[in-house]
N, C-alpha and C positions, 0 to 999 in steps of 0.2 A: 870573828867570834861575840863583841863588843856591842854588834849592833845593839839595841833596844828599841822595842817595837811598842806601839801604843793598841793596847788590846781592847781600850774602851768600846761599848757601845756604839759611841757616836763614830769612833775610828772604824770600827767594823763594817759602820754602816756606808761609810763612804768606800771600802774597797769593795764591798757586795757593789756599789755602783758601777766602780770601776769596771768591776766585770762585767756586770750588764753590758755595758757601754762598749766594751772591747767587740771588734767586727769581727765576727765569724768567717775565714776564708773557706771553712767548707771541705782541710783536709782529711784523708782519710787515715784515721790512727788505730782504727781496728788493729788487733793485733791476736794469736790465738798462743794459747798454751797447752798444747794436744787437742782434747775437745774443749777443752776451755775458751771461748770465746770472752775477749775484754773487750770494750769501747775504746779503751786509748792503753797505753803502755805505762801507765804510771800508777803506782802504788806505795803504801808506806813499807821500811823496813821493819823487819820485828822488833821487839823492843822500845819504839820508836813512837807509837802512835798508839793511844785506848780511847774507848769512845768518850771518854772526860772532854776530850777535846775537840767534839761535833761541833761548839758551839762557835768555834775560831774559822772554821773554813766549811765551802759544800763539799761535805762527804762522798754525797749523792755522784758527784764528777768525777769521780777517780777513776779507774779500769776496775779497782778491787782494794781492799781492806785484807792487809795480813795481821794477824793476833801477835800478843808478845808472847814468847817462847813457855809451852803450857809444860808442865812436868807432874806425874802421875798422882804424888805427894804436893803438900804444900811444903813452900820455901820463903824463907824469909830475906834470901839474900846475902850480898857481903856487909861487912861494916861499913859506917863511914870513914873518909868521902867516899863519895861516889861516881864525883863527875872534878873534869878540873880540865880547863881548857889549855890548851896548847895551840903554838904557832899555826894558823890555817887548818883547826881541828880540835879534834875534842877527845880526851882518854877519859874513856869511863870503865868501871870496874862495880855493875851495879850485882853480879853474881844471880843475874836471872830470877827475883824474885817470885813466886807463881802462887797459888789460890790451890790448886791441886786439879783433877780432870773433873771430879764430880764435883765441884762450887763452880767453875771452870763453866760449866753447862748450864748449872740451873739457874745463875744471876749474872756472868761474866757476857756467854755467846749471846747471846739475844739482844744484847745491846747493841752488838756488832750487827746482827743481821739487819738492825732497824733501819739501817743505813740506806739497804739497797742496791746494793753490788754484792759482786763475789766475796766472798769471805774466805780467806785460805789460814788453816789454824797451824801457825809454828810449833809444830812438836820437839821436845828435846828428852836424853835422857844421860844419865849419868853411868849406865852400863848398856851393852844389848841387849837386855831382857826389858829394859824400860821401853825404850822404842815400840818394843812390838805390844808390851802392856797398855797403852796406853791408848796405841792405834786399834786396837779390841775394845777398848772403854769408849772410843769415838764411834762406836761403828754403827749407832742408832743415827748419830747426830745430824743435823741439815749444816751442813757449808760445802765449798764447791771444790775446795782443794785442801792435800796437808802439804807443809813444807817440814820438810825432815831437817832438824837442825842439828847436821853431825859435826859442826864446828864448835861443840858445848865441851866446857872443861869436861875430862870425862876423870873425877878424883881417884876413881879407884885403882889408876892406873898411872898414879904419878902427877897429875895434871895436864898429860897431853891432849890432843884432842883425839875422838874417834875416828875424825875425818881425814888425818895423815896416815891412815895405810888403808890401801886399796881394794886388798880382801877383805877388811873387815867392812869398807864402807858396803862392798858389795851384798855382803850377808846381812847389815841393817837394813838395809834398802831393800833386797829380795824378801824380807822378811814381812816389810809392812807393806809391800805390795800386794804380797799373798793374803792380807788381813782387811785389804780396805777397795774398794771399787773406783773409788776419787782417783783423782790425777793426782801423783807424789812429784813433790818441788823438791830438790835436794839443797840447801845451801851448803854449800863448799867454805872449808876455812883458806885463805891466801897463805898458810907457812909452810910449805911442800913445796920439793924438786919438782915437780913436773904436774900441773894441776888438770893437763891433758888426761893425764894417767888415771888420776881421780872424779873426772870428770865422766872418763869412759867406763870405769867400775860401777857408775853411779846408770848409766844408759844400760849396759849389761843386766843390771838387776834389774828391770825393768822403771827406772825414772822417766814421768815424762817431761820434765825440765830441770834445771840445775840452776840456780844463783849463785853468782859470782861476785862479789865473795865477803866473808866476813869480815873483822875486821883486824890490824896487824898489832903485835904486841908491844907496850911500850910503858914509858914510866917518867914520873914527876918527880922532883926532887925539891924541898923546904931548905933553902939554904942554912936560916937563920934557927932554925927548927932541927938543921942535920937528919931529917926524917924525909920517906917518901910521905908525898901529898893525898897519895890516895890509901884506901884503909886497906885495902888486899897487897898492898904492896907494889901491883904492877898492872896495867890495864890495859884494853883494846883501843886504837888511837884509829880514827876515823874521819871525814869533813874533805875540805879539798886538798887537803897534805897526800895523800892518798890515793887521791884521782888516777893521775897516770900510772899508775903501780897498776892497780886493778882494770883501767883499760887496757893493757897489756896480757891479764888473765884474762879478759871476757874474749878476747882477741883469740889468744892461745884455746882458749875450752870450744869456743863455737867452730875452730876450725878440728878440733878435736871429734866431734859428738853431732849427729844429725838432730839433736834434740833441741829443741830452742834454748836461751842460756839468755836468764833474766841478771842484767848488770847493778852490782848494788856496791857503792863507794862515790863518796866525792859528790852525789849528783846536787846542784843546787841552780842549776838555769837548762833552758831548752837549747844552747847549744850545747850543754854534756848531755843532754839525753841525745843531741843528733848523732855526737863523738861515739856514743857506747854503741847506738844502732849501724854506724858504719862500721863497729868493730864487729859487728855481729850477731849482737843482743837483741831480743825481738822485745824486750819488756825491761824497765827499770825499775831497782826501789828510791828510795830518800828518807833520808834518817836526820842525819846532824843537820841539815840546813832548817830542819822544822824547829829545831830548840830554839834558832832566835826571830824565825818567819813562821809559825805556825801556818800560816795560807799558803808555803811556796809553792806543795803540789800544784793548788790550782792553779796558781799563777803562772806557772811551768808550762801548764797544759796549754793555756791559752799562749804563753809566748811562741810555743812549740806551732801552734795550730798557724802565727805568724809568720814564722823564721822559715816554716817549709814555704809556703806562699811565697815567702820574698827569693828563695831559692829555686822555684819552679818545682818542689815535689809535691806532685797531687795524691802519693799514696805510702804512708811510713815502711810498708813492707817492701817496696821497689828499690829502695837503698841500703836495706840491711845487708852487710858483710861485703860492701862496696868498696871498701877503702883501698886504695893503692899502697901496697907498701915497696 
């Protein structure tokens, strides 16, 4: 997390030349999330990519873009500090600031659409009813899928996540599915006894796919100040430190459901992507790695093509879920 990158125009030009010179081996990286066909399995995690970063990487090469989680009403987010480094990872307590649905539709979504790749709009709610309301507000909006973030803090119920209860997940997802014709991806929390039970609840409610998973709760303390580093006290741990745990959750979820699983947690290299695919993931999302390497997603795509060639994999889908245990 201490890597310092040069984002000057000259450095970016050098990376672009490297990308252009990289040999394409022709691996079939295409994936499907229900009816949604993606050219490749790599996309950003919600909250980790915005249109303002477009100048730092060739976004048009990604399989899709995922928006920051949208709430119906405007939200300012949590007090600072919102981010801090951790060993092999990062703690964040951003609090999901949101412009509200009207402003998002008017000014933000068109910028995502300008990339020319499928747009997945992440939606959140502080209560069950808000998920349904925001789905209705997006009814006439042009995007390719919704990602229902049921791992958001549920402030009305003591700070628990809506996604920890299978019955609640099923109700929320059923309500969303009934209000949209778009594919519905459900982003799950890892903080449950059985990820399979929650994934099955989403599947039974009509979900197209599930994303596994959001961050793990954590905390950092300033010894000299004897205070919590993050303004909200606690935050979500992400990055390479959580990858083995998420890999297990993806493997469990993929075994529990027939719908696609999107792996999210600590992906930073092509080898990570392939590990998730072997565990059963159809696609992956990247977040923390892009904070120090904004171009990480497109670099991973190029490396994935080469890695598959090296391992004799002509079609990524052929090795999905083939890990031996």
